[in-house]
C-alpha positions as CSV (number, residue, x, y, z in Angstrom):
1,X,92.6,98.6,101.6
2,X,95.6,97.0,100.1
3,X,96.3,93.4,101.4
4,X,99.9,94.3,102.3
5,X,98.7,97.2,104.6
6,X,96.0,95.0,106.1
7,X,98.4,92.2,106.8
8,X,101.0,94.5,108.3
9,X,98.4,96.0,110.7
10,X,97.0,92.7,111.7
11,X,100.5,91.0,112.0
12,X,101.8,93.7,114.3
13,X,98.8,93.7,116.6
14,X,100.9,93.1,119.7
15,X,103.1,96.2,118.7
16,X,100.0,98.4,118.6
17,X,98.8,97.1,121.9
18,X,102.2,97.7,123.5
19,X,102.4,101.2,122.0
20,X,98.9,102.0,123.3
21,X,99.8,100.9,126.8
22,X,103.1,102.8,126.9
23,X,103.0,105.8,124.6
24,X,99.2,106.1,124.6
25,X,98.9,106.3,128.3
26,X,102.2,107.9,129.4
27,X,102.6,109.7,131.8
28,X,100.5,107.4,133.9
29,X,100.1,109.6,137.0
30,X,98.1,111.5,138.1
31,X,95.9,110.4,135.2
32,X,96.7,109.0,131.7
33,X,97.6,111.8,129.3
34,X,95.2,110.7,126.6
35,X,92.3,110.8,129.1
36,X,93.3,114.3,130.1
37,X,93.4,115.4,126.4
38,X,90.0,113.9,125.8
39,X,88.6,115.7,128.8
40,X,90.2,119.0,127.5
41,X,88.3,118.5,124.2
42,X,85.1,117.9,126.0
43,X,85.5,121.0,128.1
44,X,86.7,123.1,125.2
45,X,90.2,123.7,126.6
46,X,92.3,122.3,123.8
47,X,93.3,125.6,122.2
48,X,97.0,125.5,121.6
49,X,98.5,123.7,118.5
50,X,100.9,121.8,120.8
51,X,97.9,120.3,122.6
52,X,96.5,119.0,119.3
53,X,99.9,117.6,118.3
54,X,100.1,116.0,121.8
55,X,96.6,114.5,121.3
56,X,97.7,113.1,117.9
57,X,100.9,111.6,119.3
58,X,99.1,109.9,122.3
59,X,96.0,108.9,120.3
60,X,97.7,107.4,117.2
61,X,98.6,104.0,118.9
62,X,95.0,103.7,120.0
63,X,93.7,104.3,116.5
64,X,96.1,101.8,115.0
65,X,95.1,99.2,117.7
66,X,91.4,99.7,117.0
67,X,91.9,99.5,113.2
68,X,94.0,96.3,113.6
69,X,91.4,94.7,115.8
70,X,88.6,95.5,113.4
71,X,90.6,94.2,110.4
72,X,91.5,91.0,112.3
73,X,87.9,90.5,113.2
74,X,86.9,91.0,109.6
75,X,89.6,88.6,108.3
76,X,88.5,85.9,110.8
77,X,84.8,86.4,109.9
78,X,85.6,86.2,106.2
79,X,87.5,82.8,106.6
80,X,84.7,81.1,108.6
């Protein structure tokens, strides 16, 4: 991975965390939307293309957050 991309992801870790909490979980009630989409995949009810797009939109912040956390861990591990 290019150092610029890695640095960008790690530098904006708080942005990914905030996006995960807001966009990743919205709407919050009655249950977080990402959780509902994951359950729909598990039960085989994710059939419409709009549902897949919705899953992508609500899941992207979580993927970015996880990737940034892993990269930060690897950078910290490499420097010690």
